[in-house]
C-alpha positions in Angstrom: 66.9 94.3 103.4 68.5 90.9 102.1 70.6 91.1 99.0 72.8 88.5 97.2 76.0 89.6 95.4 78.3 87.7 93.1 82.0 88.6 93.5 84.6 87.8 91.0 88.0 89.2 89.8 91.0 88.6 87.8 89.4 87.0 84.6 92.1 88.4 82.3 89.8 88.0 79.3 92.0 88.1 76.2 95.2 86.8 77.6 97.2 85.0 74.9 98.4 82.3 77.3 101.2 81.6 75.0 103.1 79.4 77.4 100.4 76.7 76.9 101.5 76.0 73.3 98.9 74.0 71.4 96.5 74.2 74.4 96.4 78.1 74.3 93.4 78.5 72.0 91.3 76.1 74.1 92.1 78.0 77.3 91.6 81.5 75.7 88.1 80.3 74.8 87.6 78.9 78.4 88.2 82.4 79.8 85.3 83.8 77.8 83.1 80.7 78.6 83.9 81.0 82.4 82.6 84.7 82.3 79.5 83.7 80.3 78.8 80.9 82.8 79.0 83.3 85.7 76.5 85.7 84.0 74.0 82.8 83.5 74.4 81.5 87.0 73.8 85.0 88.4 70.6 85.1 86.5 69.6 81.7 87.7 70.4 82.5 91.3 68.7 85.8 91.4 71.8 87.7 92.0 71.2 91.5 92.9 74.7 92.8 92.1 77.6 91.3 90.0 80.9 92.7 91.2 84.3 92.5 89.3 87.3 93.5 91.4 89.8 94.3 88.6 91.8 92.6 85.8 88.6 91.8 84.1 90.5 92.4 80.7 94.0 91.6 79.7 94.1 95.1 77.8 97.7 94.6 76.4 96.7 91.5 74.6 93.0 91.2 74.0 92.0 91.4 70.4 89.2 93.6 68.9 86.9 90.5 68.1 87.3 89.4 71.7 86.4 92.8 73.0 83.3 92.8 70.8 82.4 89.4 72.1 82.8 90.6 75.7 80.6 93.6 74.8 77.9 91.3 73.3 77.8 89.2 76.5 77.3 92.5 78.6 74.6 93.9 76.5 72.4 90.7 76.7 69.3 91.1 78.8 70.0 90.6 82.5 68.3 91.6 85.6 71.3 92.8 87.6 73.8 95.6 87.5 77.5 94.7 86.7 80.0 97.0 88.6 83.8 96.9 87.6 86.7 98.4 89.5 89.6 98.2 87.0 92.9 96.7 88.0 96.5 97.0 86.9 96.0 94.8 83.9 93.1 96.9 82.6 93.5 100.4 84.0 90.7 102.9 83.5 91.6 105.9 81.1 89.8 107.7 78.4 91.3 105.5 75.8 90.4 102.2 77.5 87.7 99.9 76.3 85.7 100.8 79.4 85.5 104.6 78.4 85.0 103.8 74.6 83.3 100.5 73.7 81.6 99.7 77.2 80.4 103.3 78.2 76.9 103.0 76.8 76.0 99.4 78.1 72.9 99.6 80.3 73.2 98.4 83.9 77.0 98.6 83.6 79.3 100.9 85.7 83.1 101.0 85.6 84.5 103.1 88.6 86.8 106.0 87.6 90.4 106.1 88.6 91.7 108.1 91.5 88.4 109.4 92.7 86.3 107.1 94.9 82.6 107.1 93.9 79.6 105.8 95.9 76.7 104.1 94.0 73.3 104.0 95.8 70.8 101.3 95.0 67.6 102.4 96.9 65.6 99.3 95.9 68.3 97.1 97.4 69.0 99.5 100.4 72.6 99.2 99.5 75.6 101.5 98.8 78.7 100.5 96.9 82.0 102.3 97.1 84.7 101.7 94.4 87.7 103.1 92.5 89.9 101.9 89.7 93.5 101.8 88.8 94.5 104.5 86.3 97.8 102.9 85.3 99.9 99.8 85.8 101.0 101.0 89.2 99.1 102.4 92.1 101.6 103.5 94.8 99.2 105.4 97.1 96.6 103.4 98.9 93.0 103.8 97.4 90.7 102.2 100.0 86.9 102.7 99.7 85.2 103.6 102.9 82.2 105.5 104.2 82.9 109.3 103.7 85.8 108.8 101.2 83.5 109.3 98.2 84.1 112.3 96.0 80.8 111.7 94.1 77.5 109.9 94.7 75.4 108.3 92.0 71.9 106.8 92.2 71.0 103.7 90.2 67.8 104.3 88.3 67.2 100.8 86.9 69.4 101.4 83.8 72.0 104.0 84.4 73.6 106.1 87.2 72.7 109.7 87.2 74.4 112.0 89.7 72.7 112.5 93.0 73.3 115.9 94.1 71.6 115.5 97.5 73.9 114.8 100.5 72.1 111.7 101.7 73.4 109.2 104.3 74.6 105.8 103.0 72.0 103.1 102.7 72.0 100.2 105.1 74.1 97.4 103.2 77.6 98.9 102.7 80.0 97.3 100.2 83.4 98.3 98.8 84.9 97.1 95.5 88.7 97.4 94.8 91.8 95.9 93.3 94.8 95.7 95.4 97.2 93.9 97.5 96.3 93.0 101.1 99.3 93.4 103.5 99.8 92.9 107.2 100.1 95.8 109.6 99.1 99.5 109.1 101.7 100.9 106.8 101.4 100.6 102.9 104.5 99.5 100.9 104.1 98.4 97.3 103.0 99.5 93.8 99.6 97.6 93.5 97.5 99.6 95.8 98.7 98.1 99.1 95.7 97.6 101.4 97.0 97.5 105.1 95.0 94.9 107.1 94.8 97.4 110.1 93.1 100.0 107.9 90.6 97.5 106.7 89.8 96.5 110.3 89.0 100.1 111.0 86.9 100.3 107.8 83.2 100.7 108.3 82.0 98.7 105.4 80.2 95.4 105.7 82.0 93.7 102.9 85.2 94.5 100.8 85.3 92.7 97.5 88.9 92.4 96.5 90.9 91.4 93.4 94.5 91.0 92.4 95.5 87.7 94.3 94.6 84.7 92.2 94.2 82.4 95.2 90.9 82.5 96.9 90.6 83.6 100.6 89.6 81.1 103.1 85.9 81.4 103.5 84.3 82.0 106.9 81.7 79.4 108.0 78.6 80.1 109.9 79.5 80.9 113.5 83.0 82.1 112.3 81.5 85.2 110.5 82.6 88.3 112.5 80.0 91.1 112.1 82.2 93.5 114.1 84.8 94.0 111.4 84.7 94.6 107.6 85.0 91.1 105.7 87.5 91.5 103.0 87.9 88.5 100.6 89.6 87.5 97.3 87.4 85.1 95.2 90.6 84.0 93.2 90.6 83.8 89.5 87.5 82.1 88.1 89.4 80.3 85.3 93.0 79.1 85.8 95.7 80.7 83.6 98.4 78.1 84.2 99.4 75.1 86.3 100.1 77.7 89.1 96.3 77.9 89.3 95.5 74.1 89.1 92.2 72.6 90.1 88.7 73.9 90.3 88.2 77.7 90.4 85.4 79.8 91.9 83.5 83.0 92.3 81.9 84.0 95.6 78.3 84.5 96.5 77.7 86.7 99.5 74.4 87.3 101.2 73.9 90.3 103.4 70.8 91.3 105.3 70.5 94.7 107.1 74.3 95.2 107.2 75.0 91.7 108.4 76.7 89.1 106.4 74.7 86.0 106.5 76.8 83.6 104.4 79.7 83.4 101.9 79.7 80.4 99.4 81.7 79.4 96.5 80.4 79.1 93.0 82.3 76.7 90.6 83.3 78.7 87.6 86.1 77.1 85.6 85.3 75.9 82.0 88.6 73.9 81.9 91.0 73.0 84.5 94.8 72.6 85.0 95.2 69.3 86.8 98.4 68.2 88.5 98.4 64.4 89.0 100.8 61.9 90.6 100.5 58.3 89.2 102.4 55.2 90.5 103.5 52.6 88.0 105.7 49.6 88.2 108.3 48.0 86.0 106.1 45.2 84.7 103.5 47.4 83.1 103.0 47.7 79.4 102.4 51.0 77.7 98.7 50.2 77.2 98.4 49.3 80.9 99.9 52.6 81.9 97.6 54.5 79.5 94.5 52.7 80.8 95.5 53.4 84.4 96.0 57.2 83.7 92.8 57.5 81.9 90.9 55.8 84.7 92.5 58.1 87.2 91.6 61.3 85.3 88.0 60.1 84.7 87.6 59.7 88.5 88.4 63.5 88.8 85.9 64.5 86.1 83.9 61.5 84.6 82.0 63.7 82.0 84.5 66.5 80.8 87.9 64.9 81.6 88.9 65.5 77.9 88.5 69.3 78.3 91.3 69.8 80.9 95.1 70.1 80.7 97.1 67.6 82.7 100.6 67.5 84.2 101.2 63.9 85.2 104.1 62.9 87.3 105.1 59.4 86.6 106.4 57.7 89.8 107.5 54.3 90.9 109.8 51.8 89.0 110.6 52.5 85.4 109.7 49.8 83.0 112.5 48.7 80.8 112.9 50.7 77.6 109.9 53.0 78.5 109.5 55.8 75.8 107.9 58.6 77.7 107.3 60.9 74.7 105.5 58.0 72.9 103.5 57.3 75.9 102.6 61.0 76.1 101.4 60.9 72.3 99.2 57.9 73.2 97.6 59.6 76.1 96.9 62.8 74.0 94.6 60.5 71.9 92.7 59.6 75.0 92.5 62.6 77.2 93.7 65.6 75.2 96.3 68.1 76.5 98.9 66.2 78.6 102.5 66.5 79.8 104.3 63.6 81.4 107.1 64.3 83.9 109.3 61.4 84.2 110.1 61.0 88.0 110.6 57.2 87.9 113.3 55.4 89.7 115.5 52.6 88.2 114.0 49.2 88.6 117.3 47.4 89.1 118.7 46.7 92.6 120.9 49.8 92.8 122.8 48.5 95.9 123.9 45.3 94.2 124.9 47.2 91.0 127.0 49.6 93.1 129.0 46.6 94.4 130.1 45.6 91.0 133.8 46.0 90.2 132.9 47.3 86.7 132.6 50.5 84.9 128.8 50.3 85.5 129.4 49.8 89.2 131.8 52.8 89.5 129.2 55.0 87.8 126.5 53.8 90.2 128.7 54.4 93.2 129.7 58.0 92.1 125.9 58.9 91.4 124.8 57.6 94.8 127.6 59.4 96.5 126.7 62.7 94.7 122.9 62.1 95.7 123.9 61.5 99.4 125.9 64.8 99.5 123.2 66.9 98.0 120.8 68.8 100.2 118.8 70.1 97.3 115.6 68.3 96.3 115.8 69.4 92.6 119.5 68.3 92.3 118.6 64.9 93.8 115.8 64.5 91.2 118.3 65.4 88.4 120.8 62.8 89.8 118.1 60.1 89.9 117.2 60.7 86.3 120.8 60.8 85.3 121.3 57.4 87.0 118.4 56.0 85.0 119.7 57.3 81.7 123.2 56.0 82.4 121.9 52.5 83.3 119.8 52.6 80.1 122.9 53.4 78.2 124.7 50.6 79.7 121.9 48.2 78.6 122.3 49.6 75.1 119.0 51.3 75.0 118.3 54.5 72.9 117.8 57.3 75.5 116.9 60.3 73.2 113.2 60.3 74.4 113.5 58.5 77.8 113.8 61.7 79.8 
């Protein structure tokens, strides 16, 4: 039988994202919106199972009103079950929201910690094995596989009553777990290390993973290997910082009679972190630079470009007396959250300045010599900025907001 699953992980709903400063509330809301978007897309695309591979919630930070909002999203009418394997940021316990607030939600199942459970879905001819973290750390490997289950439940259209009969697993076989995929056969780590050799020996068709926020490379068509368990990370569906820049995704996996037919990405981010390099020259006015940057971000997202957060690296030659902080303020009026990084080089002919028999020439020679001796990129960048600041000071410019 053919089925379609939506696989996501690492939503971290409720994260305070305090490092974002004024942008934090917008991105806190974006986390919720990205989850809502996935639920709606799952309904539109006739998804059979919605899988969340851990760190669904940021339990240490999420507020009660946010928990209630997530609860309200999950109790809305939907045609598919939602299955959650809790991770290290939202471990399952009797005191967790999963056991208290979420326990009575129809068509929702959160796997317990320590014990692997198998869920059977007869109408889908599918069995799903899963297990949750029970604390921040999981030093022994918990890897779902056929025969590892300590209990079997059968989905009845709303809930999951115990199935006391010892029946064989159904045709499509899926695992759901949060953990750290590592090379080799031995486990070493505290976040449920999953040795690649053990996964290759696994008898599941698909292993839905969470924990790593970067998505796995997706197999294409003839590259799908049906002989081994396919184990993938979807990545976080909504970026949490500039370390997760660009578009984010969930995965849609199609199986038919134990064979994976396709794996595709589903765009999921409500807002993006965008890292952008922009080249300017020393003749440009502030307005020309602002217009150029606005045009560049509109090329990335013509409709919603004001929703995102930008880190823009200014490169090229520095216009005389450029006030970067003032330029940044002007850009916020146009595109919202933005941080400018000054990586401009001096517009002057440095070689000629270094030949001057003046205090300025001595300064330039010493800075160039230090840069030549350095083998560290960050140090060279700092020296370049120091050279620019020093030359601005020699010209009598105010330098308090140039850097």
